[in-house]
C-alpha positions as CSV (number, residue, x, y, z in Angstrom):
1,M,-17.7,19.5,-14.7
2,H,-21.1,17.8,-14.6
3,Q,-21.3,14.3,-13.3
4,H,-22.8,11.5,-15.4
5,P,-25.0,9.1,-13.4
6,V,-24.3,8.8,-16.0
7,R,-34.0,22.1,-34.8
8,L,-36.1,20.0,-36.5
9,A,-39.5,21.7,-36.1
10,L,-42.4,19.4,-35.3
11,A,-43.9,18.2,-38.6
12,T,-47.4,19.0,-37.5
13,A,-48.9,22.1,-35.9
14,T,-51.4,19.9,-33.9
15,A,-48.8,18.2,-31.7
16,T,-49.9,18.1,-28.2
17,A,-47.8,18.5,-25.1
18,L,-46.7,15.3,-23.3
19,T,-49.1,14.5,-20.5
20,G,-47.9,11.1,-19.6
21,G,-49.8,9.1,-22.2
22,L,-48.4,7.4,-25.3
23,L,-48.0,9.9,-28.1
24,V,-47.9,8.8,-31.8
25,L,-47.8,11.7,-34.3
26,S,-47.4,9.5,-37.3
27,A,-48.1,5.8,-37.0
28,P,-45.2,3.7,-38.4
29,S,-46.2,1.5,-41.4
30,A,-46.9,-2.1,-40.5
31,A,-45.3,-4.8,-42.6
32,A,-47.3,-7.9,-43.7
33,A,-44.9,-10.0,-41.5
34,P,-42.4,-8.9,-38.9
35,S,-38.9,-8.5,-40.1
36,G,-37.2,-10.1,-37.1
37,L,-34.5,-7.5,-37.2
38,A,-32.9,-6.5,-33.9
39,G,-34.2,-3.1,-32.9
40,D,-37.2,-3.1,-35.3
41,F,-40.1,-2.5,-33.0
42,N,-42.8,-2.3,-35.6
43,G,-41.6,-5.1,-37.9
44,D,-41.5,-2.9,-41.1
45,G,-37.9,-3.8,-42.0
46,Y,-36.3,-0.6,-40.7
47,R,-34.5,-0.5,-37.4
48,D,-35.7,2.0,-34.9
49,V,-33.9,3.9,-32.1
50,A,-35.1,4.3,-28.5
51,I,-33.8,7.3,-26.6
52,G,-34.1,7.8,-22.8
53,A,-35.2,11.0,-21.1
54,S,-35.0,9.9,-17.5
55,S,-35.5,13.3,-16.0
56,A,-38.5,14.3,-18.1
57,D,-41.6,15.6,-16.3
58,V,-44.7,13.6,-16.9
59,G,-47.6,16.0,-16.5
60,S,-46.9,17.7,-13.2
61,V,-44.7,14.9,-12.0
62,P,-41.0,15.9,-12.1
63,Y,-38.2,13.5,-12.9
64,A,-40.6,10.7,-13.6
65,G,-38.9,9.8,-16.9
66,A,-39.8,8.9,-20.5
67,V,-38.5,7.1,-23.5
68,V,-38.8,8.4,-27.1
69,V,-38.8,5.9,-29.9
70,L,-38.0,7.2,-33.4
71,Y,-39.1,4.9,-36.2
72,G,-36.7,4.2,-39.0
73,S,-37.7,4.6,-42.7
74,S,-36.1,5.1,-46.1
75,S,-35.3,8.6,-45.1
76,G,-34.1,7.7,-41.6
77,V,-35.8,9.1,-38.5
78,S,-37.6,12.3,-37.7
79,A,-39.3,13.9,-34.8
80,A,-42.7,13.4,-36.5
81,R,-42.5,9.5,-36.6
82,R,-42.2,8.8,-32.9
83,T,-43.8,7.2,-29.8
84,V,-43.3,8.6,-26.3
85,I,-43.6,6.1,-23.6
86,T,-44.0,6.8,-19.8
87,Q,-45.3,4.8,-16.9
88,N,-48.6,6.6,-17.5
89,S,-48.9,5.2,-21.0
90,A,-51.8,2.8,-21.6
91,G,-50.8,-0.7,-20.8
92,V,-47.4,0.2,-19.3
93,P,-47.2,-1.0,-15.7
94,G,-46.7,1.4,-12.8
95,T,-47.4,5.1,-12.4
96,A,-45.2,8.0,-13.1
97,E,-43.8,9.2,-9.8
98,T,-41.2,11.8,-8.8
99,D,-37.6,10.6,-9.3
100,D,-38.5,7.2,-10.8
101,R,-36.0,8.0,-13.7
102,F,-37.9,5.7,-16.1
103,G,-35.6,5.4,-19.2
104,N,-32.2,5.7,-17.4
105,S,-31.1,2.5,-19.1
106,L,-32.4,0.7,-22.2
107,A,-31.8,-2.4,-24.3
108,A,-33.7,-4.1,-27.2
109,A,-34.4,-7.7,-28.1
110,D,-37.2,-10.0,-29.3
111,L,-38.0,-11.6,-25.9
112,D,-41.3,-13.4,-26.7
113,R,-40.3,-14.8,-30.1
114,D,-43.0,-13.0,-32.1
115,G,-40.6,-11.4,-34.6
116,Y,-40.9,-7.9,-33.2
117,A,-38.2,-6.3,-31.1
118,D,-39.2,-5.4,-27.6
119,L,-37.8,-2.6,-25.4
120,V,-36.3,-3.2,-21.9
121,V,-36.5,-0.1,-19.8
122,G,-34.8,0.6,-16.4
123,A,-36.4,2.9,-13.9
124,Q,-33.4,3.2,-11.6
125,Y,-35.1,4.7,-8.6
126,E,-38.6,3.2,-8.8
127,A,-40.1,3.0,-5.3
128,I,-41.5,-0.3,-3.9
129,G,-44.1,0.3,-1.3
130,D,-42.6,2.7,1.3
131,R,-39.0,2.0,0.1
132,D,-37.7,4.7,-2.1
133,G,-35.1,4.3,-4.9
134,I,-35.3,0.5,-5.3
135,G,-35.4,0.3,-9.1
136,S,-37.3,-1.8,-11.7
137,V,-37.1,-3.3,-15.1
138,T,-40.1,-3.0,-17.5
139,V,-40.5,-4.7,-20.9
140,V,-42.5,-2.7,-23.5
141,W,-43.8,-5.1,-26.3
142,G,-43.2,-4.5,-30.0
143,G,-45.9,-5.1,-32.5
144,R,-47.4,-4.0,-35.9
145,S,-48.1,-0.5,-34.6
146,G,-44.9,-0.1,-32.7
147,L,-44.3,-0.4,-29.0
148,S,-47.2,-0.6,-26.6
149,G,-48.2,-2.4,-23.3
150,G,-45.7,-4.0,-21.1
151,A,-44.8,-6.0,-18.0
152,V,-42.4,-5.7,-15.1
153,L,-39.7,-8.3,-14.7
154,P,-39.3,-10.0,-11.3
155,R,-37.2,-8.0,-8.8
156,P,-34.3,-9.6,-6.8
157,S,-35.1,-10.1,-3.2
158,G,-33.5,-7.9,-0.5
159,L,-33.1,-4.7,-2.5
160,S,-32.4,-1.8,-0.2
161,E,-33.5,1.8,-0.5
162,W,-31.8,3.8,-3.2
163,G,-30.2,0.6,-4.5
164,G,-30.4,1.9,-8.0
165,Y,-31.3,-1.5,-9.5
166,S,-31.5,-1.5,-13.3
167,S,-28.8,1.2,-13.7
168,G,-27.4,-1.2,-16.3
169,I,-29.3,-3.5,-18.7
170,A,-28.1,-5.8,-21.5
171,T,-29.8,-8.4,-23.7
172,G,-28.4,-11.4,-25.7
173,D,-28.7,-15.1,-26.0
174,F,-26.5,-15.9,-23.0
175,D,-26.9,-19.7,-23.0
176,G,-27.0,-20.3,-26.8
177,D,-30.5,-21.9,-26.8
178,G,-31.9,-19.5,-29.4
179,D,-34.0,-17.4,-27.0
180,M,-33.0,-13.9,-26.0
181,D,-32.2,-13.2,-22.3
182,V,-31.9,-10.1,-20.1
183,T,-29.5,-9.1,-17.4
184,A,-29.8,-6.1,-15.1
185,T,-27.6,-4.7,-12.4
186,G,-27.2,-2.0,-9.8
187,Q,-24.8,-1.7,-6.9
188,S,-24.0,-5.3,-5.8
189,R,-27.3,-6.8,-7.2
190,T,-27.0,-8.4,-10.5
191,Y,-29.8,-10.6,-12.0
192,L,-30.2,-12.9,-15.0
193,Y,-33.5,-13.5,-16.8
194,N,-33.6,-16.4,-19.3
195,G,-36.0,-16.4,-22.2
196,P,-38.4,-17.0,-23.7
197,F,-40.7,-14.5,-21.9
198,T,-44.4,-14.5,-21.7
199,R,-46.4,-11.3,-22.1
200,T,-46.9,-11.2,-18.3
201,G,-43.2,-10.7,-18.0
202,A,-42.5,-14.2,-16.7
203,P,-39.1,-15.4,-17.9
204,A,-38.4,-19.2,-18.4
205,S,-36.2,-18.8,-15.3
206,H,-34.4,-16.1,-13.3
207,R,-31.6,-16.1,-10.8
208,G,-29.0,-13.9,-9.1
209,V,-25.4,-13.7,-10.4
210,D,-22.4,-14.4,-8.3
211,E,-21.5,-11.4,-6.1
212,L,-19.3,-9.1,-8.2
213,G,-19.0,-5.9,-6.3
214,S,-20.5,-2.4,-6.9
215,T,-21.5,-2.4,-10.6
216,Y,-23.7,-0.1,-12.5
217,E,-22.9,-1.2,-16.1
218,V,-23.3,-4.3,-18.1
219,F,-22.9,-5.1,-21.8
220,A,-22.8,-8.3,-23.8
221,G,-21.7,-10.0,-27.0
222,D,-20.2,-13.2,-28.3
223,M,-16.4,-13.2,-27.9
224,T,-15.9,-17.0,-28.4
225,G,-17.9,-17.7,-31.6
226,D,-20.1,-20.2,-29.9
227,R,-23.3,-18.2,-30.5
228,A,-23.7,-17.6,-26.7
229,A,-23.1,-14.1,-25.6
230,E,-20.8,-13.3,-22.8
231,R,-21.9,-10.8,-20.1
232,V,-19.3,-8.2,-19.0
233,Y,-19.8,-6.5,-15.7
234,P,-17.2,-3.8,-15.0
235,F,-17.0,-2.6,-11.4
236,G,-14.9,-0.3,-9.3
237,V,-12.8,-1.7,-6.5
238,D,-10.5,-0.2,-3.9
239,G,-7.2,0.7,-5.5
240,D,-8.6,0.3,-9.1
241,S,-11.0,3.1,-9.8
242,A,-10.7,2.4,-13.5
243,G,-12.8,-0.7,-13.0
244,A,-12.1,-4.4,-12.7
245,I,-13.4,-6.5,-15.7
246,H,-15.1,-9.8,-15.0
247,Y,-17.4,-11.6,-17.5
248,M,-19.7,-14.6,-17.4
249,R,-19.4,-17.3,-20.1
250,H,-21.9,-20.1,-20.7
251,D,-20.3,-23.3,-19.5
252,P,-22.5,-26.3,-18.7
253,G,-19.5,-28.1,-17.2
254,N,-19.3,-25.4,-14.5
255,W,-22.3,-27.1,-12.9
256,D,-20.1,-29.8,-11.4
257,A,-17.9,-27.4,-9.5
258,H,-20.6,-24.9,-8.8
259,P,-24.0,-26.6,-8.6
260,G,-26.8,-24.3,-9.8
261,S,-24.7,-22.3,-12.2
262,D,-23.9,-23.3,-15.8
263,Y,-21.9,-20.1,-16.3
264,A,-18.2,-19.7,-15.5
265,R,-16.9,-16.4,-14.2
266,L,-13.7,-15.2,-15.8
267,E,-11.5,-12.2,-15.2
268,L,-9.2,-10.0,-17.3
269,P,-6.8,-8.9,-14.5
270,D,-4.9,-6.4,-16.6
271,A,-8.0,-4.8,-18.2
272,D,-9.6,-1.5,-17.1
273,G,-12.8,0.2,-18.0
274,L,-16.2,1.3,-16.7
275,N,-18.2,0.7,-19.9
276,G,-17.7,-1.1,-23.2
277,V,-19.0,-2.8,-26.3
278,I,-18.4,-6.1,-28.0
279,A,-18.0,-6.2,-31.8
280,D,-15.8,-7.9,-34.5
281,V,-13.5,-5.1,-35.5
282,D,-11.0,-7.4,-37.4
283,K,-13.6,-9.6,-39.1
284,D,-12.2,-12.9,-37.8
285,G,-15.5,-14.2,-36.6
286,Y,-15.0,-13.5,-32.9
287,G,-16.3,-10.5,-31.0
288,D,-13.7,-8.1,-29.6
289,L,-14.0,-6.4,-26.3
290,V,-13.7,-2.6,-26.5
291,L,-13.4,-1.0,-23.1
292,G,-13.8,2.7,-22.2
293,D,-11.4,3.9,-19.6
294,H,-12.4,7.6,-19.5
295,G,-11.0,8.8,-16.2
296,D,-7.8,10.7,-15.6
297,P,-4.8,9.4,-13.6
298,R,-5.3,10.4,-10.0
299,D,-2.6,11.0,-7.3
300,G,0.1,9.6,-9.5
301,N,-1.8,6.3,-9.9
302,S,-1.5,5.2,-13.5
303,V,-4.4,2.7,-13.3
304,N,-6.6,5.1,-15.2
305,G,-4.1,5.1,-17.9
306,R,-4.2,8.3,-19.9
307,T,-5.0,11.9,-19.4
308,G,-8.3,12.6,-21.1
309,G,-9.3,9.0,-21.3
310,R,-8.6,6.0,-23.6
311,I,-10.1,2.9,-25.0
312,T,-8.6,-0.6,-25.1
313,V,-9.4,-3.5,-27.4
314,W,-9.0,-7.1,-26.2
315,Y,-9.4,-9.4,-29.2
316,G,-11.7,-12.4,-28.9
317,G,-11.0,-16.0,-29.8
318,P,-12.4,-19.5,-29.2
319,N,-11.7,-19.2,-25.5
320,G,-12.5,-15.6,-25.3
321,P,-9.9,-12.8,-24.9
322,D,-6.5,-14.1,-24.0
323,P,-5.6,-12.4,-20.7
324,A,-1.9,-12.5,-21.7
325,Q,-2.4,-10.5,-24.9
326,K,-1.2,-6.9,-25.3
327,P,-4.4,-5.0,-26.0
328,T,-4.7,-2.2,-28.6
329,V,-4.8,1.2,-26.8
330,I,-6.2,4.2,-28.5
331,H,-6.5,7.7,-27.2
332,Q,-6.6,11.3,-28.5
333,D,-2.8,11.3,-28.8
334,T,-2.7,8.1,-30.9
335,A,-1.5,8.6,-34.5
336,G,-4.4,9.5,-36.8
337,V,-6.8,10.4,-34.0
338,P,-7.9,14.0,-34.1
339,G,-7.4,16.2,-31.0
340,G,-5.3,15.7,-28.0
341,G,-5.8,14.3,-24.5
342,E,-6.7,16.9,-21.9
343,H,-7.8,16.6,-18.3
344,G,-11.6,15.9,-18.1
345,D,-12.2,15.0,-21.8
346,R,-13.8,11.7,-20.9
347,F,-12.8,10.0,-24.1
348,G,-14.4,6.6,-24.0
349,S,-17.3,7.5,-21.7
350,A,-19.7,6.3,-24.4
351,L,-19.1,3.6,-27.0
352,S,-21.1,1.9,-29.8
353,A,-20.2,-0.4,-32.7
354,G,-21.5,-0.7,-36.2
355,D,-20.3,-1.0,-39.8
356,V,-20.5,2.6,-41.1
357,N,-19.0,2.1,-44.6
358,G,-20.3,-1.4,-45.3
359,D,-16.8,-3.1,-45.5
360,G,-17.7,-5.9,-43.1
361,Y,-15.5,-4.6,-40.3
362,A,-17.2,-3.2,-37.1
363,D,-16.4,0.5,-36.5
364,I,-16.4,2.2,-33.1
365,A,-18.0,5.5,-32.1
366,V,-16.3,7.0,-29.1
367,G,-17.9,9.8,-27.0
368,A,-15.9,12.4,-25.2
369,W,-18.6,14.6,-23.7
370,G,-16.2,16.5,-21.4
371,E,-14.1,17.8,-24.3
372,D,-13.4,21.5,-24.2
373,L,-13.2,23.3,-27.6
374,G,-11.9,26.9,-27.5
375,T,-13.6,28.6,-24.7
376,K,-16.5,26.2,-24.6
377,K,-16.2,23.9,-21.6
378,D,-17.6,20.4,-21.8
379,T,-19.1,21.0,-25.2
380,G,-18.1,17.4,-26.3
381,T,-17.0,15.5,-29.3
382,V,-17.5,12.1,-30.9
383,T,-14.6,10.2,-32.7
384,L,-15.3,7.5,-35.3
385,L,-12.6,4.7,-35.4
386,F,-12.5,2.2,-38.2
387,G,-12.1,-1.5,-38.0
388,S,-9.7,-3.4,-40.3
389,A,-7.9,-6.7,-40.9
390,S,-5.3,-5.5,-38.4
391,G,-8.0,-4.5,-35.8
392,L,-9.0,-1.1,-34.6
393,T,-6.6,1.7,-35.4
394,G,-6.5,5.5,-35.5
395,K,-6.0,5.5,-39.3
396,G,-8.7,7.6,-41.0
397,A,-10.3,8.5,-37.7
398,K,-12.9,11.3,-37.9
399,Q,-14.0,13.7,-35.1
400,Y,-17.3,15.4,-34.9
401,S,-18.6,18.3,-32.8
402,Q,-21.4,20.8,-33.3
403,N,-19.0,23.1,-35.1
404,T,-18.2,20.5,-37.7
405,A,-19.4,21.7,-41.1
406,G,-22.9,20.3,-41.7
407,V,-23.6,19.3,-38.1
408,P,-26.6,21.3,-36.8
409,G,-26.1,23.7,-33.9
410,S,-22.9,25.1,-32.5
411,N,-20.5,24.3,-29.7
412,E,-21.7,25.7,-26.4
413,T,-20.5,25.2,-22.8
414,D,-22.1,22.2,-21.1
415,D,-23.7,20.7,-24.2
416,A,-22.2,17.3,-23.5
417,F,-22.3,16.3,-27.1
418,G,-21.2,12.6,-27.1
419,M,-22.7,11.7,-23.8
420,S,-24.3,8.8,-25.6
421,V,-23.7,7.2,-29.0
422,R,-25.5,4.6,-31.1
423,L,-24.4,3.2,-34.5
424,V,-27.5,1.7,-36.2
425,D,-28.7,1.4,-39.8
426,L,-32.0,3.4,-39.7
427,D,-32.6,3.8,-43.5
428,K,-31.8,0.2,-44.6
429,N,-28.9,1.2,-46.9
430,G,-26.5,-1.3,-45.3
431,R,-24.5,1.4,-43.6
432,A,-24.7,2.3,-39.9
433,D,-25.9,5.8,-39.0
434,L,-24.6,7.6,-36.0
435,V,-27.0,8.9,-33.3
436,I,-25.3,11.3,-30.9
437,G,-26.7,12.3,-27.6
438,A,-26.0,15.8,-26.2
439,G,-27.4,15.3,-22.7
440,Y,-27.3,18.9,-21.5
441,E,-28.1,20.7,-24.8
442,N,-30.1,23.8,-23.9
443,G,-30.6,22.4,-20.4
444,Y,-32.8,19.5,-21.6
445,G,-30.9,17.4,-24.2
446,A,-30.9,16.7,-27.9
447,A,-29.9,14.0,-30.4
448,T,-28.1,14.5,-33.7
449,V,-28.2,11.9,-36.5
450,L,-25.5,11.5,-39.1
451,R,-26.1,9.2,-42.1
452,G,-23.7,6.3,-43.0
453,T,-22.5,6.0,-46.6
454,G,-20.0,3.9,-48.6
455,T,-17.3,6.3,-47.7
456,G,-18.3,6.7,-44.0
457,L,-20.5,9.2,-42.2
458,T,-21.8,12.3,-44.0
459,T,-23.1,15.5,-42.4
460,S,-25.2,16.1,-45.5
461,G,-28.8,16.0,-44.3
462,A,-27.9,15.7,-40.6
463,K,-30.8,15.9,-38.3
464,F,-31.2,17.6,-34.9
465,I,-34.0,16.5,-32.6
466,S,-34.3,18.2,-29.2
467,A,-36.3,17.3,-26.1
468,R,-38.8,20.1,-27.0
469,D,-39.1,18.8,-30.6
470,V,-40.6,15.6,-29.1
471,S,-42.8,17.4,-26.5
472,L,-40.7,16.5,-23.5
473,K,-41.0,18.8,-20.4
474,G,-38.6,19.7,-17.7
475,G,-34.8,19.1,-17.6
476,A,-35.5,15.8,-19.4
477,N,-31.9,14.6,-19.8
478,F,-33.0,13.6,-23.3
479,A,-30.4,11.3,-24.9
480,W,-28.4,10.4,-21.8
481,A,-29.2,6.8,-22.8
482,I,-29.8,5.2,-26.2
483,A,-30.9,1.5,-26.5
484,Q,-28.1,-0.8,-27.8
């Protein structure tokens, strides 16, 4: 099985190959005023989607990395309406170098308060001077014509070679002051950048986070209803390979006990997971913590919970998730969920939240990129679970693969369909669409888009966009990461 670090034709015959510059085949329409929507990079009122290709060649430079931005419209997205961003793009800091892996992690937010969403891009192995593999975080600025230009955020001091800084990035208003903030992590280095940001990349302030352990993921959302997002840092520890769950909550009173920090560090001692998402699946006004625990039990150790993987839901409240609650557990053997748990499925290795059918409850897309179907190994599936007044359940769950009627392509060994997922309304119909990454499709990766409707997802009009459709070269790893 591969290790995670993690057919649309081009609409124009004059598309040129990617040489490292910024490529726009069809400029997105500019609105009279920016929409202010999260994820709307050009302010036209349609959300856009940014997809990483961290192993893309830039010119003759292998594994330098790129990000492809597909602009939303009344008809959704297409390969024709795109921007390709690399470290050789005009105004983007740095230079495309071998093994930078620009685009390995992504997040979006309006960091400079101009009404346009900006894109935060991790380059996990960016070199600093003669030190290889340090990592960096770059902001690419939104505007009327889409994303362009950028700035590098300050790096933590003391980063060592091959530290992998920026392996995980999340955005949110972490202190409730109305400005969007950024956190980035890699190994034991975790950093917080408080907004607003200037166009030079200078945050209002920045600091390290309490030592957590070896962590490569972070995600954020408001679990307490106080309009300040909590930051969740899952990390592996000896004896708990499924991941310990600690989170940071804004708490000005914490300053007295811990001068210099107005955040309290809390733990869910019985929770497991190596990735996750926060969303209100029961519509009670509090974000719920959905954790992906995708590993298999090892050596009789039940910490990893379930063969084939599982997800758990810890419901939010005014004080955050109650550590004493019994979480909802869903896996492929749960009633209503298609399939069955098998070794190596990796159910829960990718998660995203959005309201697919417009009923006001957040739904959850679950990737299982290691799923075997028939003789096709690691071909992958995605399962859609629906939120309800009683929370997240298996009732009505739908599973999708490349052999599902209407989904482009076909199941093939090592496609890794479901390596990444993103629920986002791309056509402004009030229903979230599903973007699915197949990170190894044809050796270079592809994304499939299914539209959201009042009855859920439809495969009618499904779109398939491969790395070659957007002029990416090399192995690419297109759609290993999608901006949340």
